[in-house]
TIFI-529013 format. One line per field, with one value per residue: x, y, z of N, C-alpha, C in turn. Coordinates in pm, whole numbers, plus 50000, padded with zeros to 5 digits. Each point is the difference from the previous one (the first is absolute). Layout:
REM TIFI-529013
n_px	(X,...)
n_py	(Y,...)
n_pz	(Z,...)
ca_px	(X,...)
ca_py	(Y,...)
ca_pz	(Z,...)
c_px	(X,...)
c_py	(Y,...)
c_pz	(Z,...)
END
This chain:
REM TIFI-529013
n_px	(84236,49920,50105,50034,49895,49983,50105,49926,49911,50081,50084,49886,49948,50102,49927,50071,49978,50078,50088,50028,50174,49940,50003,49991,50027,50051,49853,50086,49907,50023,49892,49931,49919,49867,50059,49895,50015,50043,50084,49970,50120,49939,50092,50025,50135,49994,49888,50035,50087,50058,49879,49977,50122,49920,49883,50088,50182,49905,49930,50134,50062,49903,50025,49929,49904,50037,49917,50120,49936,50115,49977,50128,50009,49880,49967,50138,50102,49893,50000,50144,49953,49963,50119,50046,49943,49977,50140,49916,50116,49978,49863,50100,50033,49922,50114,49958,50096,49946,50154,50069,50131,49977,49893,49976,50088,49971,49841,50041,50073,49917,49959,49952,49900,50117,50024,49952,50081,49911,50117,49937,50133,49977,50161,49979,49926,50084,50102,49946,50007,50122,50009,49881,50086,50067,49947,49979,50000,50104,49918,50011,50113,49949,50114,49929,50113,50063,50053,50110,49931,50129,50014,50067,50059,50006,50153,49981,49933,49904,49887,50066,49901,49994,50116,50009,49946,50044,50118,50008,49987,50135,49970,49943,50024,49855,50044,50022,49840,50119,49957,50018,49885,50119,50032,50090,50050,50092,50073,50072,50096,50052,49864,50043,50124,50039,50013,50074,50035,50044,50059,50012,50051,49991,50048,50047,50026,50022,49866,50020,49888,49870,49921,49883,50118,49929,50011,49980,50080,49949,49914,49850,50042,50002,50075,49923,49971,49962,49933,49926,49987,49975,49944,49915,49987,49953,49963,49943,49931,49917,49932,49991,49973,49868,50060,49887,49997,49859,49896,49936,49898,49933,49937,49969,50023,49977,50039,50071,50050,50070,50048,50082,50096,50008,50037,50073,50084,50099,50183,49930,49979,50047,50056,49990,49906,49986,50092,49962,49931,49889,49975,49993,50061,49977,50063,50099,50100,50104,50085,50118,50041,50082,49986,49995,50076,50019,49969,50074,50062,49992,49979,50064,50065,49910,49894,49956,49927,49920,50095,50049,50118,50042,50055,49968,50105,50034,50016,50160,50012,49921,50065,50140,49989,49874,50143,50025,49902,50003,49918,49905,49972,50049,49994,50021,50064,49917,49857,49944,50107,50013,49941,49959,50080,50055,50103,49921,50103,50026,50119,50061,49995,50035,50026,49899,50015,49941,50008,49936,49984,50039,50095,49884,49970,50106,49896,49953,50088,49978,50085,49936,50075,49926,50039,49985,49995,50074)
n_py	(13700,50099,50108,50006,50020,50104,50102,49995,50013,50099,50021,49974,50021,50097,50028,49948,49901,49932,49932,49918,50004,49883,49866,49930,49956,50118,50088,50112,50082,50170,49972,50076,49971,50032,50088,50110,50034,50112,50049,50123,50019,50123,50106,50145,49946,49858,50006,50044,50055,50030,50024,50116,50028,49971,50079,50093,49989,50064,50083,50078,49933,50001,50108,50046,50082,50051,50151,50062,50105,50110,50035,50034,49895,49983,50116,50019,49954,50066,50100,49946,49984,50154,50070,49941,50022,50120,49973,49948,50099,49886,50045,50077,50017,50139,49993,50092,50000,50089,50095,49974,50074,50102,49996,50054,50086,50021,50003,50067,50037,50003,50052,49904,50077,50080,49988,50164,50090,50102,50078,50113,50053,50041,50005,50115,50029,49960,50039,50053,50017,50001,50081,50055,49982,50038,50068,50009,50004,50044,50145,49991,50044,50103,50061,50125,50032,50066,50144,50034,49995,49945,50107,49914,50131,49917,50034,49874,50033,49959,50049,50083,50111,49926,49972,50156,50030,49926,50080,50121,49925,49968,50086,50051,49894,50029,50138,49865,50021,49974,49886,50057,50097,50065,49946,49943,50096,49920,50062,49993,49986,49943,49943,49994,50117,49920,49885,50037,50129,49899,49971,50114,50004,49885,50032,50072,49966,49982,50039,50000,49892,50043,49931,50074,50076,50026,50091,49917,49968,50060,49890,49974,49987,49889,50048,50017,49840,49976,50095,49976,49892,50035,50038,49893,49950,50082,50011,49869,50015,50100,49937,49935,50141,49934,50044,50090,49952,49946,50002,49907,50095,49996,49955,50122,50039,50077,49934,49942,50003,49870,50126,49988,50090,49917,49879,50073,49866,50082,49936,49903,49928,49871,50061,50166,50027,50141,49914,50046,50046,49908,50110,49947,50081,50120,49944,50095,49882,50075,49945,50009,49968,49948,49877,49941,49989,50119,50056,49904,50077,50168,49965,49936,50092,49913,50013,50086,49917,50054,50146,50045,50129,49973,50099,49933,50089,49935,49930,49987,50130,50012,49901,50015,50127,49968,49902,50136,50091,49968,49984,49967,50118,49987,50142,49977,50152,49978,50039,49886,49928,49899,49855,49905,50049,50117,49936,50043,50051,49973,50024,49944,50108,49975,49893,49925,49919,49971,50095,50026,49975,49899,50088,50090,49962,50043,50097,49944,49961,49862,49948,49898,49915,49949,49915,50004,49857,49987)
n_pz	(15004,49919,49951,50161,50028,49854,50048,50113,49921,49939,50080,50084,49862,50034,50113,49917,50022,50071,49906,50100,50019,49954,50023,49929,50161,50035,50019,49935,50091,49978,50065,49923,50128,49983,50069,49965,50144,49934,50103,49986,50076,49953,49959,50048,49959,49981,50034,49885,49955,50114,50011,49849,50062,50144,50028,49927,50051,50130,49911,49916,50152,49988,50083,50081,50037,50093,49924,50107,49935,50012,50136,49953,49942,50021,49950,49938,50085,50097,49901,50046,50115,49973,49914,50078,50077,49962,50044,50117,50075,50049,50033,50057,49883,49951,50121,50098,50091,49981,50058,50138,49973,50099,49899,49858,49980,50120,49993,49865,50064,50069,49883,50069,49949,50040,49926,49949,49990,49937,49999,49970,50029,50161,50066,50093,49919,49853,50101,50051,49898,50006,50092,49990,49860,50069,50048,49847,49865,49995,50018,49880,50024,49875,49998,50000,50042,50139,49962,49964,49888,49981,49944,49891,50023,49892,49993,49933,50145,49903,50075,50061,49917,49917,49995,50005,49886,49940,50086,49971,49867,50029,50046,49882,49911,49994,50009,49925,49922,49960,49990,49863,50036,49893,50145,49921,49971,49971,50020,49851,50068,49915,49998,50150,49981,49901,50045,50128,49869,49937,50145,50102,49862,49946,50111,49940,49922,50081,50035,50174,49989,49955,50032,49980,50025,49823,50044,50044,50046,50075,50053,50089,50104,49990,50089,50058,50020,49869,49991,50133,49983,49843,50092,50055,49898,49937,50142,50003,49839,50029,50056,49885,49944,49933,49849,50022,49849,50012,49979,50080,49921,50086,49897,49963,50115,49927,49912,50075,49910,49977,49982,49971,50022,49875,50087,50067,50026,49971,49999,49939,50124,49980,50130,49888,50085,49902,49990,50147,50085,49960,49920,49914,49942,49945,50104,49960,50036,49983,49929,50046,49894,50006,50030,49923,50104,50026,49905,49942,50085,49970,49852,50016,50034,49969,50129,49894,49935,49970,49990,49863,49971,49864,50015,49936,49920,50109,49870,49986,50049,49894,49918,50008,49989,49863,49941,50057,49947,50152,49868,50017,50012,49911,49985,49863,50040,50072,50024,50085,49915,49886,50002,49973,49872,50026,50016,50128,50078,50140,50020,50148,50076,49881,50047,49956,49911,49894,49969,49943,49835,49906,50062,49978,49876,50019,50003,49907,49969,49980,50035,49885,50034,49894,50051,49905,50032,49917)
ca_px	(49971,49924,50130,50000,49883,50022,50114,49982,49903,50048,50088,49994,49981,50138,50087,49959,50056,50100,49995,50119,50068,50002,50048,49947,49902,49926,49977,49988,49927,49975,49887,49989,49888,49985,50021,49856,49970,50107,49957,50128,49986,50034,50069,49916,50092,49918,49915,49907,50145,50034,49891,49943,50136,49975,49889,49989,50012,49939,49868,50005,50070,49904,49982,49912,50114,49987,50082,50010,50061,49957,49856,50020,49920,49929,49901,50024,49972,49821,49990,50035,49934,49869,50011,50011,49871,49944,50062,49984,50071,49911,50010,50096,50126,50088,49932,50047,49945,50034,50001,50127,50115,50034,49828,49959,50165,50062,49910,50025,50148,49975,49857,50034,49981,50072,50140,50118,49997,50124,50004,50082,49999,50118,50111,49950,49847,50047,50036,49868,49912,50054,49940,49845,49988,50081,49913,49894,49996,50141,49954,50083,49977,50103,49994,50053,49998,50020,50114,50070,50056,50072,50024,50162,50057,50165,50029,49980,49834,50028,49913,49987,49900,49902,50005,49978,49852,49929,50040,49857,49854,49998,49997,49857,49869,49917,50025,50166,49961,50023,50119,50129,50088,50125,50013,50154,50060,50134,50057,50103,50025,50057,49883,49866,49924,49902,49842,49888,49911,49899,49870,49912,49920,49956,49910,49870,49876,49899,49925,49835,49890,49845,50049,49922,50013,50118,50136,50042,50104,50001,49875,50039,50036,49874,49921,50068,50094,50123,50095,50126,50088,50107,50025,50135,50127,50113,50061,50144,50113,50080,50049,50115,50088,49991,49966,49902,50005,49855,49879,50065,49883,49839,49933,49833,49922,49925,49917,49963,50030,50110,50090,50127,50108,50104,50145,50137,50082,50143,50070,49949,50072,49929,49939,49875,49875,49956,50070,49986,49856,49899,49901,49871,49957,50056,50161,50090,50138,50105,50105,50092,50118,50151,50020,49878,50054,49925,49878,49949,49995,49893,49891,49946,49958,49890,49918,49939,50064,49885,50035,50098,50036,50156,50029,50136,50048,50104,49934,50016,49965,49845,50003,50010,49918,49898,49971,50038,49929,49883,49879,49912,49998,50132,49981,50140,49967,49868,49932,49872,49953,49921,49866,49937,50083,50099,49903,50003,49969,50129,50068,50040,49858,49911,49908,50041,49899,50000,49852,50001,50057,49970,50036,49876,49900,50094,49994,49836,49965,50048,50085,49972,50050,49957,50081,49906,50063,49933)
ca_py	(49900,49934,49914,49882,49919,49892,49915,49880,49926,49897,49957,49900,49851,50003,49939,49839,49906,49982,49862,49967,49894,49845,49899,49941,49914,50126,50103,50094,50098,50129,50112,50116,50018,50128,49964,49999,50105,50096,50140,50050,50122,50059,50114,50095,50104,49970,49933,49872,49905,49899,49899,49885,49904,49870,49906,49981,49874,49903,49949,49919,49921,49950,49992,50066,50168,50115,50106,50088,50126,50131,50052,50174,49991,49908,50028,49918,49813,49975,49999,49909,49842,50005,49980,49849,49951,50049,49935,49914,49891,49916,50036,49951,49943,50122,50069,50137,50003,50130,49990,50031,49876,49909,49902,49918,49937,49893,49908,49889,49947,49903,49888,49874,49985,50081,49918,50052,50108,50071,50126,50100,50079,50077,49856,49966,49938,49906,49911,49950,49916,49894,49951,50002,49901,49885,49993,49906,49891,50042,50045,50076,50133,50049,50136,50089,50138,50150,50008,50096,49976,50080,50047,50030,50064,50031,50103,49989,49971,50074,50110,50042,50068,49875,49927,50059,50012,49863,50000,50075,49899,49875,50059,50106,49916,49973,50060,49978,49880,49913,49931,49944,50131,50040,50169,49967,50018,50012,50074,49984,50183,50085,50069,50049,50116,50038,49901,50026,50087,49933,49891,50115,50069,49887,49968,50117,49965,49854,50116,49961,50104,49929,49871,50033,50103,49910,50090,49967,49922,49924,50020,50014,49907,49913,50053,50120,49949,49983,50139,50022,49927,50054,50143,49916,49955,50129,50055,49934,50034,50122,49962,49891,50060,49979,50148,50018,50079,50015,49956,49982,50086,49967,50106,50050,49986,50075,49897,49896,49885,49964,50034,50015,50012,49936,50089,49916,50007,49939,49950,49894,49874,49871,49964,50046,49939,50009,49922,49853,49988,50052,50116,50012,50153,50074,50007,49908,50039,50017,49902,50023,49877,49981,49884,49879,49913,50086,49987,49858,49937,50074,49974,49885,50024,50017,49866,49998,49984,50037,50018,50025,50066,50037,50055,49989,49963,49871,49871,49871,50060,50000,49864,49924,50097,49944,49880,49981,50050,49906,50116,49926,50057,50106,50060,50072,50090,50030,49920,49945,49946,49896,50000,49871,49881,49962,49955,50103,49993,50041,49937,50033,50037,50038,49881,49871,49956,50114,50011,50012,49905,49880,49944,49999,49902,49884,49998,49984,49852,49882,49895,49886,49866,49883,49878,49908,49884,49992)
ca_pz	(50098,49861,49985,50080,50009,49868,49998,50104,49948,49884,50050,50067,49928,49943,50090,50016,50074,49947,50039,50081,49938,50087,49971,49896,50038,50010,49983,50137,49947,50087,49978,50091,50046,50095,50135,50042,50042,49968,50054,49966,50082,49937,50024,49986,49926,49827,50034,49909,49994,50085,50043,49864,49999,50094,49965,49830,49973,50085,49919,49855,50027,50091,50105,50070,50043,50082,49959,50052,49925,50077,50030,49954,49833,49980,49931,49886,50052,49987,49875,49900,50012,49947,49873,50002,49983,49875,49865,49981,50077,50126,50118,50112,49967,50039,50076,49987,50160,50043,50107,50063,50010,50152,50036,49877,49976,50063,49993,49911,50025,50117,49972,49947,49858,49902,49919,50000,50067,49895,50098,49983,50141,50045,50050,50125,50013,49971,50091,50101,49908,49969,50098,49986,49929,50068,50135,49979,49946,49907,49851,49912,50019,49912,50065,49936,50090,49958,49937,50030,49885,49983,49923,49984,49837,49989,49915,49843,49910,49873,49971,50146,50020,49962,50166,50077,49942,50085,50115,50054,50015,50057,50143,50001,49972,50116,50112,50084,50131,49953,50074,49913,50002,49951,50109,50028,49887,50009,49851,49986,50092,49853,49903,50028,49988,49914,50033,50064,49965,49891,50079,50069,49879,49957,50099,50021,49933,50099,50072,50063,49972,50018,49885,49918,49934,49933,50033,50132,49970,50178,50056,50152,50056,50050,50125,50102,50108,49915,49992,50139,49998,49884,50061,50075,49925,49962,50113,50001,49932,50008,50161,50010,49899,49842,49984,49934,49904,49981,50087,50120,50076,49983,49948,49941,50121,49997,49949,50083,49944,50073,49870,49950,49866,49953,50072,49980,50120,49959,50086,50053,50000,50015,50127,50048,50010,49905,49908,50024,50018,49893,50074,49899,50030,49881,50005,49940,50057,49918,50059,49894,49995,49938,49921,49973,50121,50095,49935,50026,50108,50044,49982,50069,50166,50092,49991,49901,49908,49882,49856,50010,49915,49935,49893,49949,49851,50007,50016,50120,50154,50058,50039,50117,50122,50038,50077,50148,50075,50045,49995,49932,49869,49939,49913,49976,49934,50032,50136,50017,49910,50017,49926,50065,49983,50140,50163,50122,50130,50067,50086,50111,50071,49900,49959,49926,49935,49908,49935,49867,49928,50046,50133,50100,50022,50098,50141,50028,49962,50067,49924,50045,49938,50003,49921,49946,49975,49869)
c_px	(49919,50122,50042,49902,50029,50130,50033,49910,50054,50094,50002,49994,50167,50097,50001,50040,50117,50008,50156,50074,49974,50046,49907,49837,49874,49980,49984,49924,50047,49891,49991,49861,49990,50027,49858,49946,50075,49924,50085,49944,50095,50007,49877,50031,49974,49913,49915,50131,50017,49902,50019,50188,49969,49847,49985,50026,49984,49886,50002,50054,49858,49979,49914,50073,49948,50101,49920,50083,50032,49935,50006,49940,49930,49908,50027,49941,49863,49998,50047,49904,49846,50021,50051,49852,49952,50072,49966,50066,49891,50028,50078,50108,50095,49900,50078,49960,50083,49978,50105,50086,49988,49908,49999,50127,50054,49933,50015,50154,49997,49893,50047,49978,50036,50097,50105,49972,50089,50000,50090,49979,50148,50049,49889,49902,50023,50027,49919,49876,50070,49999,49904,49988,50080,49883,49876,49991,50119,49962,50102,50023,50062,49997,50097,50028,50102,50128,50089,50123,50125,50009,50128,50027,50168,50019,50019,49839,50003,49931,49983,49927,49853,50048,49919,49837,49966,50019,49865,49861,50028,49948,49918,49888,49923,50042,50137,49902,49993,50136,50113,50091,50101,50012,50121,50073,50145,50042,50170,50094,50079,49881,49939,49974,49925,49859,49907,49942,49875,49893,49944,49917,49901,49861,49891,49902,49898,49959,49895,49880,49898,50037,49921,50047,50127,50166,50039,50103,50059,49891,50075,50079,49851,49933,50096,50119,50145,50038,50087,50109,50110,50059,50133,50119,50047,50011,50158,50128,50083,50096,50141,50133,50006,49952,49880,49997,49936,49884,49989,49875,49849,49935,49850,49946,49873,49831,49964,50046,50169,50101,50154,50107,50069,50158,50167,50080,50144,50054,49945,50096,49925,49971,49906,49845,49949,50068,49945,49835,49948,49945,49856,49965,50125,50163,50104,50106,50109,50093,50140,50117,50083,50016,49902,50004,49909,49852,49887,50003,49891,49856,49967,50023,49879,49896,49909,50065,49890,50034,50114,49977,50131,49999,50205,49972,50088,49889,50037,49974,49858,49965,50024,49996,49878,49992,50081,49892,49882,49887,49895,50005,50116,49956,50128,49935,49856,50002,49895,49943,49884,49868,49905,50080,50099,49953,50066,50001,50195,50064,50023,49869,49883,49891,50037,49865,50010,49830,50028,50093,49938,50069,49903,49975,50058,49952,49855,49974,50119,50066,49984,50106,49930,50076,49933,50086,49959,50026)
c_py	(49888,49862,49886,49880,49926,49903,49854,49928,49947,49906,49838,49849,49990,49887,49806,49926,49877,49835,49991,49912,49872,49937,49922,49964,50100,50092,50124,50101,50078,50103,50109,50048,50152,50015,49992,50145,50105,50117,50125,50172,50104,50158,50125,50070,50003,49883,49911,49948,49920,49877,49906,49918,49908,49949,49907,49833,49894,49928,49899,49887,49905,50016,50050,50154,50048,50079,50086,50136,50027,50068,50138,49987,49871,49974,49946,49850,49999,49992,49897,49860,50023,49931,49831,49926,50031,49898,49822,49898,49945,50080,49905,49968,50125,50091,50142,50002,50157,49984,50072,49877,49911,49924,49918,49927,49905,49886,49915,49948,49897,49871,49859,49947,50087,49895,50055,50141,50105,50114,50142,50120,50009,49827,49982,49913,49855,49912,49965,49907,49855,49886,49936,49841,49870,49979,49929,49877,49987,49997,50014,50174,50086,50155,50077,50109,50084,49982,50126,50031,50106,50011,50080,50064,50017,50105,49978,49986,50071,50114,50054,50042,49864,49933,50091,49983,49830,49989,50059,49931,49892,50010,50120,49921,49936,50035,49936,49835,49838,49857,49995,50183,49998,50077,49961,50079,50016,50091,49984,50148,50051,50108,50062,50127,50037,49926,50117,50089,49950,49939,50092,50054,49905,49981,50148,49932,49896,50140,49918,50106,49895,49851,50002,50109,49945,50046,49923,49873,49920,50058,49966,49886,49910,50063,50091,49909,49985,50124,50036,49892,50034,50183,49974,49956,50129,50045,49909,50025,50107,49985,49923,50052,50005,50161,49995,50098,50017,49980,50013,50044,49936,50146,49979,49891,50108,49894,49920,49853,49973,49976,50007,50021,49904,50041,49934,50085,49986,50008,49896,49901,49897,49968,50056,49958,50011,49940,49821,49954,50047,50100,50006,50111,50057,50032,49917,50049,49984,49943,50025,49875,50044,49894,49901,49894,50052,50006,49852,49981,50073,49943,49849,49976,50067,49851,50002,49964,50007,50007,50085,50097,50011,50085,50037,49949,49863,49898,49919,50060,49964,49875,49963,50073,49924,49886,49997,50057,49903,50072,49918,50065,50112,50081,50059,50105,50040,49979,49965,49935,49914,49979,49903,49856,49959,49991,50142,49936,49980,49899,50030,50031,50107,49903,49873,49980,50140,50043,50017,49871,49867,49937,50027,49861,49852,50053,49991,49834,49932,49886,49883,49883,49891,49861,49847,49881,49928,49792)
c_pz	(49871,49958,50025,49956,49906,49966,50060,49961,49875,50025,50043,49947,49904,50117,50012,50136,49978,49993,50037,49936,50095,49958,49866,50052,50087,49949,50086,49951,50080,49961,50120,50055,50045,50141,50107,50017,50011,50067,49964,50055,49886,50046,49949,49875,49827,50082,49881,49922,50032,50037,49890,49991,50023,49920,49844,49982,50086,50018,49882,50030,50062,50143,50073,50035,50087,50061,50144,49998,50159,50052,49979,49841,50008,49869,49835,50008,50000,49857,49888,50060,49946,49864,49979,49992,49875,49889,50005,50102,50106,50148,50119,49928,50013,50100,50047,50152,50081,50164,50040,50010,50116,50041,49896,49975,50081,50012,49890,49996,50094,49980,49928,49886,49868,49942,49967,50040,49922,50057,49916,50098,50043,50028,50102,50010,49936,50071,50075,49923,50012,50156,50018,49964,50058,50135,49958,49889,49928,49846,49933,50006,49910,50039,49876,50119,49941,49923,50030,49856,49944,49795,49990,49874,50042,49907,49883,49936,49882,50011,50184,49980,50016,50198,50110,50006,50077,50134,50067,49992,50089,50162,50015,49967,50073,50138,50062,50093,49865,50061,49938,50013,50015,50134,50059,49863,49990,49885,50066,50049,49858,49944,50120,50042,49861,49986,50072,50003,49900,50072,50021,49916,49989,50143,49977,49903,50090,50076,50023,49946,50024,49909,49905,49872,49934,49997,50141,49973,50153,50063,50143,50060,50045,50141,50127,50092,49868,49962,50088,49993,49926,50073,50113,49970,49954,50113,50036,49946,50062,50141,49964,49940,49856,49991,49918,49897,49891,50061,50125,50099,49975,49894,49971,50142,50011,49944,50123,49959,50054,49868,50077,49916,50016,50028,49931,50097,49966,50097,50128,50022,50003,50118,50091,49994,49867,49901,50007,49975,49891,50051,49886,49996,49871,50063,49958,50040,49891,50073,49910,49995,49910,49916,49948,50094,50088,49972,50031,50177,50081,49963,50053,50159,50042,50025,49881,49835,49879,49881,50009,49843,49985,49886,49906,49831,49984,50020,50094,50107,50007,50030,50135,50140,50036,50054,50135,50089,50061,49981,49906,49824,49979,49893,49908,49898,49987,50160,49976,49850,50009,49949,50084,49988,50087,50152,50062,50153,50033,50061,50087,50095,49899,49953,49963,49863,49871,49952,49838,49946,50041,50146,50079,50040,50100,50163,49992,49965,50104,49901,50059,49962,49988,49927,49974,49961,49854,50014)
END
């Protein structure tokens, strides 16, 4: 979060305006102006960093900002508001407005004085916010929504054990409550029998436990409602014929916490519910493919397009496959790479606009063309 703030502050005076190509008797200027009042609705899974990807460039560009944190994680946002005042940001420029989405979030989306609405969360809520924007003042709406990201392992992957470890982390990290979670694992058939034991072994390193225990690698899912939803998807997977080969059970129930074992389903097809819908929990669907063309077809066969991973030693295949993927981020021989210099966002129903990088400033500025007769 601190890095995101520093990066945006350092970047803003590197963004220059433009001089248009004009006839000799005209001067054309293209300038950026702050959009005005920016409201951001952010989720509970990464409450600080998701907020900073929005408030840092918005404030640096000269806007006033209203942050609506999730009702499940408001405290860090309130702390940031206090730090903003301590840092000298004038009162009223950076505001935090806790509350429920159906009351506070809806009010911001419908408000006639909010000029830009930035959102990270589910695709269903993202669509509703677009409707509210149209019902009010046609405010700009920038959405980072759900994902069902494919992680594709070819037979010529440089290190199958490393690929298995990354695949386990891609679904178990943060209890799978990650929009870019590698929830669809596509494995080439010729290495399937070799790869699955490596994957199951790698997943054993991800053990649920109390969040303040240094040995814990997987914490509790956010609440009982989310736990029940994840368990419901596991039941659906079984009912539709997928084979449960790891995890799948609630654990540490005696603590009263909402813990669940990281889970792997084998024999999954892309037509199954667990392969189509975002679960937002540590549930991995393993899908087998035979050809590059089939892998690309399966990977793109989704309403989402947030991220994807590709594992291959063939440089040409890596480039051509990455180009064919309909996803906002593609990671080659790794999963979840990047930093503040690279844009983050999705294709299709994973949203629009980009967080991070210089492209983030496009969301919070308006372009003005000024023509001067000389």
